[in-house]
LUMSE-6805 format. One record per residue (C-alpha): x, y, z. Coordinates in steps of 0.5 Angstrom, whole numbers, padded with zeros to 4 digits, always signed. Example, Ala and Ser with C-alpha at 12.3 -4.5 7.8 and 13.67 -1.06 7.14 Angstrom:
BEGIN
+0025-0009+0016;+0027-0002+0014;
This chain:
BEGIN
+0010-0113-0135;+0014-0114-0142;+0019-0108-0142;+0019-0109-0149;+0015-0113-0155;+0015-0115-0162;+0015-0108-0167;+0016-0112-0173;+0012-0117-0178;+0014-0123-0182;+0013-0122-0191;+0008-0128-0189;+0003-0125-0184;+0004-0119-0186;-0003-0118-0191;-0006-0122-0185;-0003-0117-0180;-0006-0109-0184;-0012-0113-0183;-0010-0113-0176;-0010-0106-0175;-0015-0104-0170;-0021-0100-0174;-0022-0092-0172;-0030-0094-0170;-0027-0098-0164;-0024-0091-0161;-0029-0087-0162;-0032-0093-0157;-0028-0092-0152;-0029-0085-0153;-0036-0085-0153;-0037-0090-0147;-0032-0084-0142;-0036-0078-0145;-0042-0082-0143;-0040-0083-0137;-0038-0076-0136;-0044-0073-0138;-0049-0078-0132;-0043-0076-0128;-0044-0067-0128;-0052-0069-0130;-0052-0072-0124;-0048-0067-0120;-0053-0062-0124;-0060-0065-0120;-0057-0066-0114;-0051-0060-0113;-0057-0055-0110;-0064-0059-0109;-0064-0058-0101;-0059-0053-0100;-0060-0045-0098;-0057-0043-0105;-0060-0036-0103;-0054-0030-0105;-0057-0024-0103;-0058-0021-0098;-0064-0015-0096;-0064-0010-0101;-0069-0005-0103;-0076-0005-0107;-0077+0003-0111;-0078+0000-0117;-0083-0005-0114;-0090-0002-0115;-0094-0001-0108;-0099-0004-0112;-0096-0010-0112;-0093-0010-0105;-0099-0009-0101;-0103-0013-0106;-0105-0020-0107;-0101-0027-0108;-0103-0028-0116;-0098-0023-0120;-0100-0023-0127;-0098-0019-0132;-0104-0019-0137;-0104-0015-0143;-0097-0013-0140;-0099-0009-0133;-0098-0012-0127;-0104-0016-0122;-0104-0017-0115;-0110-0021-0114;-0111-0023-0107;-0115-0030-0105;-0123-0029-0105;-0125-0028-0096;-0126-0035-0093;-0121-0038-0098;-0116-0042-0098;-0110-0044-0103;-0107-0050-0100;-0099-0049-0103;-0094-0055-0102;-0085-0052-0105;-0080-0058-0106;-0083-0063-0107;-0084-0069-0110;-0082-0074-0105;-0083-0081-0106;-0084-0081-0099;-0088-0075-0097;-0092-0072-0103;-0096-0079-0104;-0098-0079-0095;-0100-0071-0098;-0104-0073-0103;-0107-0078-0098;-0110-0074-0094;-0112-0069-0099;-0116-0074-0103;-0118-0077-0096;-0121-0069-0095;-0123-0068-0102;-0120-0062-0103;-0114-0060-0108;-0107-0057-0107;-0103-0053-0111;-0096-0056-0111;-0089-0053-0113;-0085-0057-0116;-0077-0057-0117;-0075-0060-0124;-0069-0064-0121;-0074-0068-0117;-0079-0069-0123;-0074-0072-0126;-0073-0077-0121;-0080-0078-0119;-0085-0078-0126;-0090-0082-0123;-0091-0078-0117;-0091-0073-0121;-0097-0076-0125;-0101-0077-0119;-0102-0070-0117;-0105-0069-0124;-0109-0075-0124;-0111-0073-0117;-0114-0067-0119;-0109-0062-0116;-0104-0056-0120;-0097-0056-0121;-0093-0050-0121;-0085-0048-0123;-0081-0048-0118;-0074-0048-0123;-0070-0054-0124;-0065-0053-0118;-0068-0050-0113;-0064-0044-0114;-0066-0036-0112;-0066-0033-0119;-0064-0025-0116;-0057-0025-0118;-0058-0030-0124;-0057-0028-0132;-0064-0028-0136;-0060-0035-0140;-0060-0038-0134;-0068-0036-0131;-0070-0038-0138;-0066-0044-0137;-0069-0046-0131;-0076-0045-0132;-0075-0049-0139;-0072-0056-0136;-0078-0055-0132;-0082-0055-0136;-0079-0061-0140;-0079-0065-0134;-0087-0063-0133;-0089-0065-0142;-0085-0071-0140;-0087-0074-0134;-0095-0071-0134;-0096-0069-0141;-0097-0062-0139;-0094-0055-0138;-0096-0050-0134;-0097-0043-0133;-0096-0042-0125;-0089-0040-0121;-0086-0040-0115;-0079-0037-0113;-0076-0042-0109;-0074-0038-0102;-0080-0032-0103;-0085-0031-0098;-0091-0025-0099;-0092-0020-0104;-0088-0015-0099;-0081-0019-0099;-0080-0016-0107;-0074-0012-0109;-0071-0008-0113;-0066-0016-0116;-0072-0021-0116;-0078-0016-0119;-0074-0015-0126;-0074-0023-0126;-0081-0023-0125;-0083-0018-0130;-0080-0023-0135;-0083-0028-0132;-0090-0024-0133;-0087-0022-0140;-0087-0031-0141;-0095-0032-0139;-0092-0035-0133;-0097-0032-0126;-0092-0031-0119;-0094-0035-0113;-0093-0032-0106;-0096-0033-0100;-0101-0029-0095;-0100-0035-0089;-0094-0039-0088;-0094-0045-0083;-0087-0045-0082;-0087-0052-0082;-0080-0053-0084;-0078-0051-0078;-0082-0057-0074;-0086-0053-0068;-0091-0057-0066;-0097-0059-0070;-0102-0054-0065;-0097-0049-0067;-0097-0051-0076;-0105-0050-0075;-0105-0044-0071;-0100-0040-0076;-0103-0043-0082;-0109-0040-0081;-0111-0034-0084;-0114-0028-0080;-0121-0024-0079;-0125-0029-0084;-0120-0027-0090;-0118-0032-0096;-0110-0034-0097;-0105-0037-0100;-0103-0042-0094;-0095-0046-0096;-0094-0051-0093;-0087-0057-0095;-0088-0065-0098;-0080-0064-0098;-0075-0062-0096;-0073-0066-0090;-0078-0070-0084;-0085-0068-0087;-0089-0072-0081;-0091-0065-0077;-0095-0063-0083;-0098-0070-0084;-0101-0070-0077;-0102-0062-0077;-0106-0062-0084;-0112-0068-0083;-0114-0062-0077;-0113-0056-0081;-0116-0058-0087;-0123-0060-0081;-0121-0054-0078;-0122-0049-0082;-0128-0052-0086;-0132-0052-0080;-0131-0044-0079;-0134-0044-0087;-0127-0044-0091;-0127-0047-0098;-0120-0050-0101;-0119-0048-0108;-0113-0048-0113;-0109-0042-0115;-0113-0043-0121;-0119-0043-0119;-0118-0037-0113;-0116-0034-0119;-0123-0035-0123;-0127-0034-0116;-0123-0027-0116;-0124-0025-0124;-0132-0027-0122;-0132-0023-0116;-0128-0016-0119;-0133-0017-0125;-0140-0017-0121;-0141-0024-0124;-0141-0027-0116;-0147-0026-0113;-0145-0029-0107;-0140-0033-0105;-0139-0040-0107;-0140-0046-0104;-0135-0050-0102;-0130-0053-0108;-0129-0061-0108;-0123-0065-0111;-0128-0068-0117;-0132-0062-0118;-0126-0058-0120;-0125-0061-0127;-0121-0055-0132;-0122-0050-0128;-0118-0052-0123;-0113-0054-0127;-0113-0048-0132;-0106-0046-0131;-0104-0053-0134;-0103-0054-0142;-0101-0060-0147;-0095-0061-0149;-0095-0062-0156;-0092-0069-0158;-0084-0066-0159;-0084-0062-0152;-0086-0069-0149;-0081-0073-0153;-0075-0068-0151;-0078-0070-0143;-0078-0077-0143;-0071-0077-0145;-0069-0071-0140;-0072-0076-0136;-0069-0082-0139;-0062-0080-0138;-0063-0077-0130;-0065-0084-0129;-0058-0087-0132;-0055-0082-0128;-0059-0083-0122;-0056-0091-0123;-0050-0089-0126;-0047-0086-0121;-0050-0091-0114;-0047-0096-0118;-0040-0093-0120;-0041-0092-0114;-0041-0099-0112;-0035-0102-0116;-0031-0095-0113;-0032-0098-0106;-0029-0105-0109;-0024-0102-0114;-0022-0098-0107;-0020-0105-0103;-0018-0107-0109;-0013-0102-0110;-0011-0103-0102;-0010-0109-0102;-0006-0109-0107;-0001-0104-0105;-0002-0109-0097;+0000-0115-0101;+0006-0112-0105;+0009-0109-0099;+0008-0115-0096;+0011-0120-0100;+0017-0115-0103;+0019-0113-0097;+0019-0123-0095;+0022-0123-0102;+0027-0118-0100;+0030-0120-0094;+0030-0128-0097;+0034-0125-0102;+0038-0122-0100;+0040-0125-0093;+0048-0127-0094;+0047-0135-0093;+0041-0135-0099;+0044-0139-0105;+0040-0142-0111;+0046-0147-0111;+0053-0149-0113;+0056-0142-0118;+0053-0142-0125;+0059-0141-0128;+0058-0145-0136;+0058-0140-0142;+0051-0138-0144;+0048-0137-0150;+0045-0129-0151;+0040-0128-0156;+0038-0121-0160;+0031-0120-0164;+0033-0114-0168;+0030-0111-0174;+0031-0105-0176;+0035-0103-0169;+0041-0099-0172;+0041-0094-0167;+0041-0098-0162;+0044-0104-0164;+0052-0103-0163;+0050-0100-0156;+0047-0107-0154;+0053-0111-0156;+0058-0107-0153;+0054-0108-0147;+0055-0115-0148;+0062-0116-0150;+0064-0112-0143;+0060-0118-0139;+0064-0121-0134;+0059-0128-0136;+0062-0133-0142;+0056-0131-0147;+0056-0133-0154;+0052-0127-0158;+0047-0130-0164;+0044-0123-0167;+0038-0126-0171;+0038-0120-0176;+0030-0121-0177;+0030-0117-0185;+0032-0111-0183;+0033-0106-0189;+0037-0101-0184;+0044-0104-0184;+0042-0107-0177;+0046-0113-0178;+0053-0110-0182;+0053-0105-0176;+0053-0111-0172;+0059-0115-0176;+0063-0110-0177;+0064-0108-0169;+0068-0115-0169;+0066-0116-0163;+0069-0123-0161;+0064-0130-0160;+0058-0125-0163;+0055-0129-0170;+0050-0125-0173;+0044-0130-0176;+0040-0127-0183;+0033-0129-0184;+0028-0127-0188;+0023-0122-0184;+0018-0126-0179;+0017-0123-0173;+0020-0122-0166;+0018-0130-0165;+0021-0133-0171;+0027-0129-0170;+0028-0132-0162;+0026-0140-0164;+0032-0138-0169;+0036-0137-0165;+0034-0142-0160;+0034-0146-0164;+0042-0143-0166;+0044-0144-0158;+0050-0148-0157;+0049-0147-0150;+0044-0150-0145;+0041-0143-0142;+0039-0137-0147;+0039-0130-0145;+0034-0126-0149;+0033-0119-0150;+0032-0113-0154;+0036-0110-0159;+0035-0103-0156;+0037-0105-0150;+0044-0105-0145;+0046-0110-0140;+0051-0107-0134;+0057-0112-0135;+0055-0116-0128;+0047-0118-0132;+0049-0125-0134;+0052-0127-0129;+0046-0125-0123;+0041-0127-0128;+0044-0134-0129;+0045-0137-0122;+0038-0139-0121;+0039-0145-0126;+0043-0147-0121;+0037-0150-0118;+0034-0155-0123;+0026-0154-0122;+0028-0147-0124;+0026-0146-0132;+0026-0139-0133;+0028-0132-0130;+0026-0125-0130;+0030-0119-0131;+0031-0112-0127;+0028-0108-0133;+0030-0101-0132;+0028-0095-0136;+0035-0090-0138;+0032-0084-0142;+0029-0082-0135;+0031-0075-0136;+0025-0073-0140;+0017-0072-0137;+0014-0078-0140;+0021-0081-0139;+0020-0080-0130;+0012-0082-0131;+0015-0090-0134;+0022-0090-0128;+0016-0088-0123;+0012-0095-0126;+0017-0100-0128;+0020-0099-0121;+0013-0099-0118;+0009-0103-0121;+0013-0108-0124;+0019-0110-0121;+0014-0110-0115;+0009-0113-0117;+0014-0119-0119;+0017-0119-0112;+0010-0122-0110;+0009-0126-0116;+0016-0129-0114;+0014-0131-0107;+0006-0134-0109;+0009-0137-0116;+0005-0135-0122;+0010-0130-0125;+0006-0127-0130;+0012-0125-0135;+0019-0126-0137;+0021-0119-0139;+0023-0119-0147;+0028-0114-0145;+0031-0119-0140;+0030-0126-0139;+0034-0131-0138;+0030-0140-0141;+0033-0147-0140;+0033-0148-0147;+0030-0155-0146;+0024-0151-0142;+0023-0147-0149;+0023-0153-0153;+0019-0156-0149;+0013-0152-0149;+0014-0151-0157;+0018-0145-0158;+0015-0137-0158;+0009-0137-0160;+0005-0132-0166;-0001-0134-0162;-0001-0127-0159;+0002-0121-0160;+0005-0121-0152;+0010-0127-0154;+0013-0127-0147;+0007-0126-0143;+0005-0133-0147;+0011-0136-0146;+0012-0135-0139;+0004-0138-0137;+0006-0143-0142;+0012-0145-0138;+0008-0145-0131;+0002-0149-0134;+0009-0154-0137;+0010-0155-0129;+0018-0151-0128;+0019-0145-0123;+0020-0138-0126;+0022-0133-0122;+0025-0125-0122;+0032-0124-0121;+0032-0117-0117;+0039-0115-0118;+0041-0117-0125;+0038-0110-0129;+0038-0109-0136;+0036-0101-0138;+0031-0100-0144;+0029-0094-0149;+0023-0092-0147;+0017-0089-0151;+0020-0082-0152;+0013-0079-0154;+0006-0081-0151;+0004-0082-0159;+0008-0088-0158;+0007-0090-0151;+0000-0090-0152;+0002-0095-0159;+0006-0099-0155;+0002-0100-0148;-0004-0102-0153;+0000-0107-0155;+0001-0110-0147;-0005-0109-0146;-0008-0113-0152;-0004-0119-0152;-0003-0120-0144;-0012-0121-0145;-0010-0125-0151;-0005-0130-0148;-0009-0129-0142;-0015-0133-0146;-0011-0137-0150;-0009-0140-0143;-0016-0140-0140;-0016-0148-0139;-0012-0147-0133;-0017-0146-0129;-0019-0152-0128;-0012-0156-0130;-0008-0160-0124;-0002-0160-0121;+0002-0153-0123;-0002-0151-0130;-0008-0151-0125;-0004-0148-0118;-0003-0141-0124;-0010-0142-0126;-0012-0140-0119;-0007-0136-0116;-0004-0133-0122;-0010-0132-0127;-0014-0128-0122;-0009-0123-0119;-0007-0122-0127;-0014-0120-0129;-0016-0115-0123;-0008-0112-0122;-0007-0111-0129;-0015-0110-0132;-0021-0109-0127;-0017-0105-0122;-0013-0101-0127;-0020-0101-0131;-0023-0097-0126;-0018-0095-0121;-0018-0088-0125;-0025-0088-0122;-0022-0085-0116;-0019-0079-0120;-0027-0079-0122;-0031-0079-0116;-0025-0074-0113;-0027-0068-0118;-0034-0070-0118;-0034-0069-0110;-0030-0063-0110;-0035-0060-0116;-0041-0062-0113;-0040-0066-0105;-0035-0063-0100;-0028-0059-0104;-0024-0060-0097;-0026-0067-0095;-0025-0069-0102;-0019-0067-0104;-0016-0069-0097;-0019-0077-0098;-0016-0075-0104;-0010-0073-0102;-0010-0080-0097;-0010-0084-0103;-0003-0081-0106;+0000-0082-0100;-0001-0089-0100;+0002-0089-0107;+0007-0084-0104;+0009-0089-0099;+0009-0096-0103;+0013-0092-0110;+0018-0089-0104;+0019-0097-0100;+0020-0099-0109;+0025-0094-0110;+0029-0096-0103;+0029-0103-0104;+0031-0102-0111;+0035-0097-0109;+0034-0091-0114;+0034-0083-0112;+0028-0081-0109;+0027-0074-0113;+0023-0078-0118;+0018-0079-0114;+0017-0071-0114;+0013-0072-0121;+0008-0078-0117;+0001-0074-0116;+0002-0070-0124;+0003-0078-0126;-0003-0079-0123;-0007-0074-0126;-0004-0075-0133;-0001-0081-0134;-0005-0085-0130;-0012-0083-0135;-0007-0085-0141;-0005-0092-0138;-0014-0092-0137;-0016-0089-0144;-0010-0095-0146;-0014-0102-0142;-0020-0098-0144;-0019-0099-0152;-0015-0105-0152;-0022-0107-0146;-0027-0105-0154;-0022-0108-0159;-0022-0115-0155;-0029-0115-0153;-0031-0113-0161;-0025-0119-0164;-0022-0114-0166;-0014-0115-0169;-0008-0111-0168;-0001-0110-0172;+0006-0111-0171;+0009-0103-0168;+0016-0101-0169;+0017-0095-0165;+0023-0091-0166;+0029-0090-0162;+0035-0085-0162;+0040-0091-0159;+0041-0085-0152;+0041-0090-0147;+0047-0093-0144;+0048-0098-0138;+0050-0093-0132;+0057-0094-0130;+0058-0098-0122;+0056-0093-0117;+0052-0088-0123;+0045-0087-0124;+0042-0087-0131;+0038-0080-0132;
């Protein structure tokens, strides 16, 4: 990636360039994309976090405030008229209740058993499960069974706030309305059992729910099928004693329910043989009410499923239109979340493989590059000692131009310095002339842009090799000499130098320093060996003048003129290499705003250049080599992987909150350790101080997310056909070339 890009506009293109400004809606679109992803993951985490886990938060408590009539009463607790009433199930009547569904496998099979035996059931459903499997809920209702609320996330409500209790109930009702078009007046608390288990913490919850019109349903008899004790024990434990009626608990979800399915048909047949009838909670309430009013002179006959009608589903209420649409919206959101998170997890696996593969490639090829280029016997050929032209395009660089020229004046290689002033209004040209440095020519032109300035410099150059640099960059004394040595090989058309961050004393500067050393320069070693270098940095690059002219000079077709011409040189058959010891010190953006603008321009410009040269994929020869090797690597490593790499962090947070904090943290630290190892190796190759690596964890948490947003912004701009104006970054001129053996910052 280039260390510097064009920062000024041409008069002939100013109006056009202004029209290229990125409209605000594209920024909003990028942010909405992120917000949508975050919401989907939060919803999925909320749905998955508590279901199936024991969320009880209290131990045994006293029941001093609970009336004895409730503790010793029947399992159907209602508050008609404001007074608690605990009704029993009529004698020889069984209410089959099923908890924790719906389940796409087990609930349907339970319904098949009920259908085959012509009996109803009452299903207490978890809202999050309703949201996932609405078709199963519709079948429950259509088959004549009854449904009740079992909270949305299967949480113990005893210690929850009143708002949380209402939210759990309301969300479940919404899910029911969306799935089956109904609401219900039945409720069963997770982890509840008999009335005797009501205590001083749970009693206020039942009172509040009673005031809202709910009947809380407990149990007389527990099959304890969740223990999977065997079919015979399930049947035995589910059988009421002494001919009494009972609310019997089974489960249709929460694990393997094969024993429940095996026991249920035998149990129903056994109870029918003993003269028991089966009904729903509503049916039992109606029978109990009739018996207590003396309106029932004899024990009712069997209640067949087909004859239940409204009596068996009296707890159901038809949801109004608004509630149904709200419920459908909830189901749609859950569906999106259910597909989004697994989909992103699959993408994460691919990205993780790509990231680790990239690290492996970089380490392997960078080591090979270093060993190859630093051998004592390595040589490009005869030493290049002839003079070269150094082109410095400058637009309003009064803070930096003196330092740039003075660094070039100390060069150990013979050079001419061409300062191409691109219509500066701050006296940049005058400063350059006033320095009195030998071999400096100041060429003035109307403001025409960086590409035009560089092309003008190439035309004005007296020598066959031209070095291009930015007006805010300084060279070391031997930089030019080291940079031009590869031209001893006549096949080489351009050389990329080693751009270093000079203002690295700040946090933002240190982050960019890590990025330059670990990312850009380590990447260049890899691309050099693969002969597909994608970018010669604008801060330091050298070219054969003839090669530049052959490909038509610097193009104005993209914002990344350095990437554009590098790819063009590859396609023309020239080789591009990396000179690691030719160092240039550049002033990196000092604020987040400037950094955003610079990287946005880099990312978007790179996409433009890749699109411009997409034809190389099908070309033959050197052009085809770049298209089929370099192009995919750049797309994968500079666009696709960076876009999705933050998923590692996002999923780490997701897993920490909703899955396993310790394991997730260790996994993230392991990935960080791999990155730290790669960074340390890159620092070793560049002989940099390791102390900056202390900033790496924070860089991963903050800086990488910023780069992710920038790249998303660029992708949205590219996808919508947006344009971008040139932008001049604010400079301070604080960067200078360090003395030999010293380090900047």
